Residue frames as qw, qx, qy, qz and C-alpha x, y, z in Angstrom:
[[0.229, 0.128, 0.722, 0.641, 25.22, -37.41, -93.34],
 [0.376, 0.330, 0.097, -0.861, 22.71, -35.18, -95.01],
 [0.474, 0.261, 0.840, 0.035, 19.96, -37.33, -96.49],
 [0.428, 0.790, 0.188, -0.397, 18.78, -34.54, -98.74],
 [0.411, 0.795, -0.394, -0.209, 21.94, -34.28, -100.84],
 [0.992, -0.049, 0.002, 0.119, 23.64, -37.54, -99.70],
 [0.437, 0.660, -0.372, 0.485, 26.82, -35.62, -98.90],
 [0.691, -0.366, -0.479, 0.399, 28.73, -36.46, -95.72],
 [0.207, -0.968, -0.046, -0.131, 28.93, -33.58, -93.25],
 [0.458, 0.562, -0.471, 0.502, 32.33, -32.16, -92.41],
 [0.692, -0.426, -0.519, 0.264, 33.48, -33.20, -88.91],
 [0.394, -0.121, -0.243, 0.878, 35.25, -29.90, -88.11],
 [0.053, 0.804, 0.461, -0.372, 33.31, -26.78, -87.06],
 [0.415, 0.825, 0.183, 0.336, 33.18, -23.72, -89.28],
 [0.568, 0.174, -0.216, 0.775, 36.22, -21.42, -89.04],
 [0.085, -0.450, 0.056, -0.887, 34.18, -18.41, -87.97],
 [0.701, -0.433, -0.008, -0.567, 32.16, -20.37, -85.38],
 [0.440, 0.257, -0.831, 0.222, 34.41, -22.61, -83.29],
 [0.363, -0.202, -0.858, 0.301, 32.53, -24.77, -80.78],
 [0.128, 0.338, 0.491, -0.793, 29.65, -22.45, -80.04],
 [0.298, 0.635, 0.704, 0.114, 26.22, -21.83, -81.41],
 [0.150, 0.046, 0.185, 0.970, 26.04, -18.77, -83.64],
 [0.230, 0.614, 0.547, -0.521, 23.08, -16.50, -83.13],
 [0.380, 0.401, 0.584, 0.595, 21.53, -15.57, -86.47],
 [0.031, -0.845, -0.305, -0.437, 19.93, -12.41, -85.18],
 [0.245, 0.482, -0.389, 0.746, 21.35, -9.58, -83.10],
 [0.548, -0.600, -0.544, 0.209, 21.11, -9.35, -79.35],
 [0.265, -0.894, -0.139, 0.334, 20.98, -5.73, -78.18],
 [0.537, 0.005, 0.332, 0.776, 22.89, -4.36, -81.17],
 [0.163, 0.674, 0.132, -0.709, 22.44, -0.80, -82.46],
 [0.669, 0.681, 0.294, 0.041, 21.33, -0.04, -86.01],
 [0.656, -0.058, 0.227, 0.717, 24.35, 0.75, -88.20],
 [0.192, 0.551, 0.324, 0.745, 22.64, 3.90, -89.55],
 [0.281, -0.691, -0.106, -0.657, 20.45, 5.49, -86.87],
 [0.150, 0.287, -0.758, 0.566, 21.60, 3.63, -83.69],
 [0.732, -0.237, 0.111, -0.628, 18.11, 2.44, -82.72],
 [0.592, -0.232, 0.764, -0.105, 17.87, -1.18, -81.49],
 [0.233, 0.278, -0.767, -0.530, 18.33, -3.56, -84.43],
 [0.743, 0.113, 0.386, -0.535, 15.49, -5.84, -85.54],
 [0.753, 0.032, 0.649, 0.098, 16.96, -8.87, -87.34],
 [0.637, 0.768, 0.062, 0.019, 17.80, -7.08, -90.59],
 [0.640, -0.545, 0.350, 0.414, 21.43, -7.75, -91.39],
 [0.586, 0.790, -0.179, -0.010, 24.16, -7.09, -93.93],
 [0.649, -0.511, 0.424, 0.371, 27.63, -8.45, -94.53],
 [0.320, 0.719, -0.457, -0.414, 30.12, -7.99, -97.35],
 [0.972, 0.087, 0.208, -0.069, 30.15, -11.28, -99.28],
 [0.650, 0.667, -0.285, 0.225, 33.49, -10.37, -100.88],
 [0.171, -0.712, 0.587, -0.345, 35.33, -10.45, -97.55],
 [0.547, 0.094, -0.828, 0.079, 36.78, -13.70, -96.22],
 [0.705, -0.604, -0.321, -0.188, 35.38, -15.25, -93.06],
 [0.039, -0.607, -0.719, 0.338, 34.90, -14.22, -90.31],
 [0.119, 0.544, 0.379, 0.739, 32.74, -11.50, -91.78],
 [0.007, -0.145, -0.418, 0.897, 31.66, -8.35, -90.03],
 [0.046, -0.590, -0.771, -0.234, 27.87, -8.25, -89.75],
 [0.081, -0.045, 0.141, -0.986, 25.92, -5.00, -89.54],
 [0.026, -0.492, -0.863, 0.111, 22.39, -4.89, -88.18],
 [0.087, -0.213, -0.217, -0.949, 19.50, -2.52, -88.93],
 [0.255, 0.244, 0.642, -0.681, 16.23, -1.43, -87.38],
 [0.589, 0.581, 0.325, -0.457, 14.25, -1.05, -90.62],
 [0.734, 0.386, 0.444, 0.341, 14.33, -1.73, -94.35],
 [0.226, 0.967, 0.014, 0.119, 14.95, 2.00, -94.95],
 [0.355, -0.809, 0.458, 0.095, 18.18, 1.92, -92.94],
 [0.753, -0.104, 0.602, 0.244, 19.27, -1.36, -94.54],
 [0.629, 0.631, 0.357, 0.281, 18.66, -0.14, -98.11],
 [0.025, 0.988, -0.146, 0.037, 20.36, 3.19, -97.31],
 [0.516, -0.624, 0.560, 0.175, 23.45, 1.37, -96.04],
 [0.759, 0.159, 0.578, 0.255, 23.44, -1.09, -98.97],
 [0.471, 0.848, 0.178, 0.164, 23.21, 1.75, -101.51],
 [0.132, -0.925, 0.357, 0.013, 26.16, 3.51, -99.86],
 [0.682, -0.355, 0.612, 0.184, 28.11, 0.24, -99.79],
 [0.737, 0.464, 0.436, 0.227, 27.53, -0.32, -103.52],
 [0.295, 0.938, -0.035, 0.178, 28.88, 3.18, -104.22],
 [0.720, 0.202, -0.356, 0.560, 31.96, 2.38, -102.14],
 [0.143, -0.681, 0.197, -0.690, 31.14, 4.90, -99.42],
 [0.433, -0.109, -0.785, 0.431, 31.72, 4.18, -95.76],
 [0.380, -0.782, -0.455, -0.194, 29.65, 5.21, -92.76],
 [0.554, -0.347, -0.244, 0.716, 32.53, 7.10, -91.07],
 [0.137, -0.095, 0.052, 0.985, 32.14, 10.85, -90.61],
 [0.367, 0.557, 0.451, -0.593, 29.14, 13.01, -91.40],
 [0.360, 0.300, 0.700, 0.539, 27.55, 12.66, -94.78],
 [0.101, -0.164, -0.234, -0.953, 25.59, 15.27, -96.71],
 [0.509, -0.466, -0.611, -0.388, 22.35, 13.56, -95.67],
 [0.567, -0.458, -0.536, 0.426, 23.35, 13.65, -92.00],
 [0.222, -0.111, -0.095, 0.964, 24.34, 17.32, -92.21],
 [0.289, -0.308, -0.416, -0.805, 20.98, 18.12, -93.78],
 [0.592, -0.504, -0.623, -0.082, 19.14, 16.18, -91.05],
 [0.472, -0.330, -0.401, 0.712, 21.13, 18.03, -88.35],
 [0.017, 0.072, 0.104, 0.992, 20.23, 21.39, -89.91],
 [0.461, -0.403, -0.510, -0.604, 16.54, 20.45, -89.98],
 [0.611, -0.455, -0.600, 0.242, 16.70, 19.24, -86.36],
 [0.309, -0.099, -0.255, 0.911, 18.19, 22.57, -85.31],
 [0.272, -0.304, -0.266, -0.873, 14.99, 24.29, -86.48],
 [0.668, -0.460, -0.540, -0.227, 12.88, 21.94, -84.33],
 [0.604, -0.267, -0.466, 0.589, 15.24, 22.44, -81.40],
 [0.099, 0.166, -0.042, 0.980, 14.87, 26.21, -81.76],
 [0.493, -0.453, -0.354, -0.653, 11.09, 25.97, -81.31],
 [0.740, -0.424, -0.501, 0.148, 11.55, 23.89, -78.16],
 [0.468, -0.099, -0.286, 0.830, 14.04, 26.43, -76.85],
 [0.161, -0.382, -0.165, -0.895, 11.49, 29.19, -77.54],
 [0.669, -0.522, -0.427, -0.314, 9.04, 27.37, -75.25],
 [0.736, -0.340, -0.377, 0.448, 11.67, 26.89, -72.52],
 [0.130, -0.987, 0.009, 0.097, 13.25, 30.32, -72.84],
 [0.716, 0.534, -0.197, 0.404, 16.56, 31.36, -74.38],
 [0.083, -0.802, 0.357, -0.472, 17.75, 33.18, -71.26],
 [0.849, -0.449, 0.244, -0.135, 18.12, 29.97, -69.20],
 [0.087, 0.617, -0.779, -0.075, 21.51, 28.30, -68.97],
 [0.700, 0.072, -0.681, -0.203, 21.74, 24.54, -69.51],
 [0.318, 0.019, -0.805, 0.500, 22.61, 23.95, -65.85],
 [0.284, 0.033, 0.382, -0.879, 19.45, 25.84, -64.80],
 [0.622, -0.017, -0.488, -0.612, 17.08, 23.55, -66.71],
 [0.650, -0.238, 0.587, -0.421, 15.05, 21.01, -64.75],
 [0.406, -0.106, 0.895, 0.153, 14.74, 17.32, -65.68],
 [0.544, 0.582, 0.589, -0.137, 11.57, 17.68, -67.77],
 [0.312, 0.886, -0.127, -0.319, 13.06, 20.48, -69.89],
 [0.131, -0.560, 0.770, 0.275, 16.28, 18.54, -70.51],
 [0.494, 0.156, 0.855, 0.017, 14.24, 15.45, -71.39],
 [0.503, 0.759, 0.322, -0.260, 12.15, 17.51, -73.82],
 [0.164, 0.817, -0.437, -0.339, 15.31, 18.80, -75.53],
 [0.268, -0.330, 0.887, 0.180, 16.83, 15.33, -75.83],
 [0.534, 0.382, 0.747, -0.098, 13.61, 13.78, -77.14],
 [0.431, 0.831, 0.080, -0.343, 13.21, 16.56, -79.68],
 [0.062, 0.696, -0.640, -0.319, 16.73, 16.05, -81.01],
 [0.327, -0.140, 0.930, 0.092, 16.50, 12.24, -81.16],
 [0.517, 0.524, 0.653, -0.180, 13.01, 12.08, -82.66],
 [0.355, 0.852, -0.054, -0.381, 13.72, 14.88, -85.10],
 [0.037, -0.601, 0.729, 0.326, 17.01, 13.39, -86.30],
 [0.365, 0.037, 0.926, 0.087, 15.61, 9.91, -86.83],
 [0.484, 0.672, 0.491, -0.271, 12.50, 11.30, -88.56],
 [0.278, 0.838, -0.258, -0.392, 14.59, 13.45, -90.89],
 [0.143, -0.428, 0.852, 0.265, 17.02, 10.60, -91.66],
 [0.460, 0.286, 0.839, -0.052, 14.07, 8.31, -92.43],
 [0.442, 0.795, 0.241, -0.337, 12.50, 10.97, -94.65],
 [0.136, 0.756, -0.518, -0.376, 15.78, 11.54, -96.50],
 [0.265, -0.219, 0.925, 0.164, 16.41, 7.78, -96.90],
 [0.492, 0.468, 0.719, -0.151, 12.86, 7.19, -98.16],
 [0.378, 0.845, 0.056, -0.376, 13.14, 10.05, -100.64],
 [0.123, -0.591, 0.678, 0.419, 16.33, 8.71, -102.22],
 [0.646, 0.323, -0.525, -0.451, 16.52, 6.39, -105.18],
 [0.943, -0.184, 0.191, -0.200, 15.78, 2.72, -104.69],
 [0.227, -0.660, 0.683, 0.214, 19.09, 0.77, -104.56],
 [0.449, -0.013, 0.871, 0.201, 17.86, -2.13, -106.73]]
Protein backbone atom coordinates (compact mmCIF):
# COMPACT_ATOMS: atom_id res chain seq x y z
CA UNK A 1 0.00 0.00 0.00
CA UNK A 2 1.21 3.46 -0.82
CA UNK A 3 0.93 5.61 2.29
CA UNK A 4 1.15 8.80 0.29
CA UNK A 5 -2.09 8.35 -1.65
CA UNK A 6 -3.58 5.47 0.42
CA UNK A 7 -4.14 3.46 -2.75
CA UNK A 8 -3.36 -0.27 -2.73
CA UNK A 9 -0.60 -1.27 -5.14
CA UNK A 10 -1.45 -3.61 -7.99
CA UNK A 11 -0.08 -7.13 -7.40
CA UNK A 12 0.75 -7.83 -11.07
CA UNK A 13 3.87 -6.39 -12.74
CA UNK A 14 3.60 -3.81 -15.49
CA UNK A 15 2.89 -5.21 -18.96
CA UNK A 16 6.04 -3.76 -20.48
CA UNK A 17 8.27 -4.90 -17.60
CA UNK A 18 7.52 -8.49 -16.61
CA UNK A 19 9.53 -9.72 -13.63
CA UNK A 20 12.68 -7.71 -14.15
CA UNK A 21 13.99 -4.36 -13.10
CA UNK A 22 13.75 -1.74 -15.82
CA UNK A 23 16.75 0.48 -16.29
CA UNK A 24 15.69 4.11 -16.58
CA UNK A 25 18.79 5.18 -18.43
CA UNK A 26 20.54 3.66 -21.43
CA UNK A 27 23.41 1.23 -21.23
CA UNK A 28 25.75 1.58 -24.22
CA UNK A 29 23.07 2.90 -26.57
CA UNK A 30 23.84 5.18 -29.52
CA UNK A 31 22.30 8.62 -29.90
CA UNK A 32 19.29 8.48 -32.25
CA UNK A 33 20.60 11.48 -34.22
CA UNK A 34 24.41 11.47 -34.32
CA UNK A 35 25.23 7.92 -33.04
CA UNK A 36 27.49 9.10 -30.21
CA UNK A 37 27.06 7.29 -26.86
CA UNK A 38 23.78 8.36 -25.25
CA UNK A 39 23.78 10.26 -21.96
CA UNK A 40 20.44 9.67 -20.19
CA UNK A 41 18.37 11.98 -22.40
CA UNK A 42 15.39 10.03 -23.67
CA UNK A 43 12.26 10.29 -25.78
CA UNK A 44 9.25 8.08 -26.37
CA UNK A 45 5.99 8.63 -28.20
CA UNK A 46 3.30 8.98 -25.52
CA UNK A 47 0.57 8.25 -28.08
CA UNK A 48 1.79 4.70 -28.66
CA UNK A 49 0.58 1.85 -26.46
CA UNK A 50 3.01 0.03 -24.19
CA UNK A 51 5.63 -1.30 -24.65
CA UNK A 52 6.95 1.95 -26.05
CA UNK A 53 10.08 2.35 -28.11
CA UNK A 54 12.55 4.60 -26.30
CA UNK A 55 15.13 6.69 -28.14
CA UNK A 56 18.22 8.02 -26.39
CA UNK A 57 20.34 11.11 -27.06
CA UNK A 58 23.80 12.43 -26.28
CA UNK A 59 22.84 16.10 -25.87
CA UNK A 60 19.90 18.48 -25.60
CA UNK A 61 20.59 19.65 -29.18
CA UNK A 62 20.07 16.14 -30.56
CA UNK A 63 17.00 15.58 -28.37
CA UNK A 64 15.33 18.86 -29.40
CA UNK A 65 16.21 18.22 -33.07
CA UNK A 66 14.56 14.79 -32.92
CA UNK A 67 11.53 16.13 -31.00
CA UNK A 68 11.01 18.93 -33.53
CA UNK A 69 11.12 16.42 -36.40
CA UNK A 70 8.72 14.14 -34.52
CA UNK A 71 6.22 16.98 -34.03
CA UNK A 72 6.32 17.67 -37.78
CA UNK A 73 5.65 13.98 -38.45
CA UNK A 74 9.05 13.35 -40.03
CA UNK A 75 10.99 10.17 -39.42
CA UNK A 76 14.73 9.68 -39.07
CA UNK A 77 14.97 7.22 -41.99
CA UNK A 78 17.01 8.28 -45.02
CA UNK A 79 19.09 11.41 -45.46
CA UNK A 80 17.51 14.71 -44.63
CA UNK A 81 18.34 18.12 -46.07
CA UNK A 82 20.31 18.93 -42.91
CA UNK A 83 22.34 15.73 -43.21
CA UNK A 84 23.06 16.35 -46.89
CA UNK A 85 24.26 19.85 -46.03
CA UNK A 86 26.49 18.50 -43.25
CA UNK A 87 27.95 15.89 -45.63
CA UNK A 88 28.72 18.58 -48.21
CA UNK A 89 30.47 20.70 -45.59
CA UNK A 90 32.44 17.67 -44.34
CA UNK A 91 33.63 16.98 -47.88
CA UNK A 92 35.38 20.38 -47.89
CA UNK A 93 37.20 19.49 -44.64
CA UNK A 94 38.06 16.07 -46.02
CA UNK A 95 39.53 17.70 -49.13
CA UNK A 96 41.98 19.72 -47.02
CA UNK A 97 43.09 16.57 -45.21
CA UNK A 98 43.56 14.82 -48.54
CA UNK A 99 45.67 17.77 -49.73
CA UNK A 100 48.00 17.16 -46.77
CA UNK A 101 48.18 13.41 -47.45
CA UNK A 102 48.38 13.67 -51.23
CA UNK A 103 45.76 12.96 -53.87
CA UNK A 104 47.97 10.55 -55.81
CA UNK A 105 47.93 7.88 -53.06
CA UNK A 106 45.42 5.05 -53.26
CA UNK A 107 43.41 4.14 -50.17
CA UNK A 108 45.24 0.82 -49.81
CA UNK A 109 48.59 2.67 -49.81
CA UNK A 110 47.74 4.83 -46.79
CA UNK A 111 49.30 3.97 -43.45
CA UNK A 112 47.37 3.70 -40.17
CA UNK A 113 47.91 7.32 -39.07
CA UNK A 114 46.66 8.71 -42.38
CA UNK A 115 43.55 6.51 -42.35
CA UNK A 116 42.91 7.50 -38.72
CA UNK A 117 43.26 11.18 -39.66
CA UNK A 118 40.70 10.76 -42.46
CA UNK A 119 38.21 8.95 -40.23
CA UNK A 120 38.58 11.46 -37.40
CA UNK A 121 38.13 14.36 -39.80
CA UNK A 122 34.92 12.89 -41.19
CA UNK A 123 33.43 12.00 -37.79
CA UNK A 124 34.38 15.24 -36.04
CA UNK A 125 33.36 17.36 -39.00
CA UNK A 126 29.98 15.66 -39.42
CA UNK A 127 29.05 15.87 -35.75
CA UNK A 128 30.23 19.50 -35.55
CA UNK A 129 28.20 20.47 -38.62
CA UNK A 130 25.10 18.60 -37.41
CA UNK A 131 25.39 20.34 -34.03
CA UNK A 132 25.81 23.71 -35.72
CA UNK A 133 22.80 23.10 -37.98
CA UNK A 134 20.65 21.84 -35.06
CA UNK A 135 21.63 24.82 -32.89
CA UNK A 136 20.86 27.26 -35.69
CA UNK A 137 17.33 25.94 -36.22
CA UNK A 138 14.22 27.20 -34.52
CA UNK A 139 13.54 26.22 -30.94
CA UNK A 140 10.91 23.43 -30.88
CA UNK A 141 8.95 24.87 -27.92
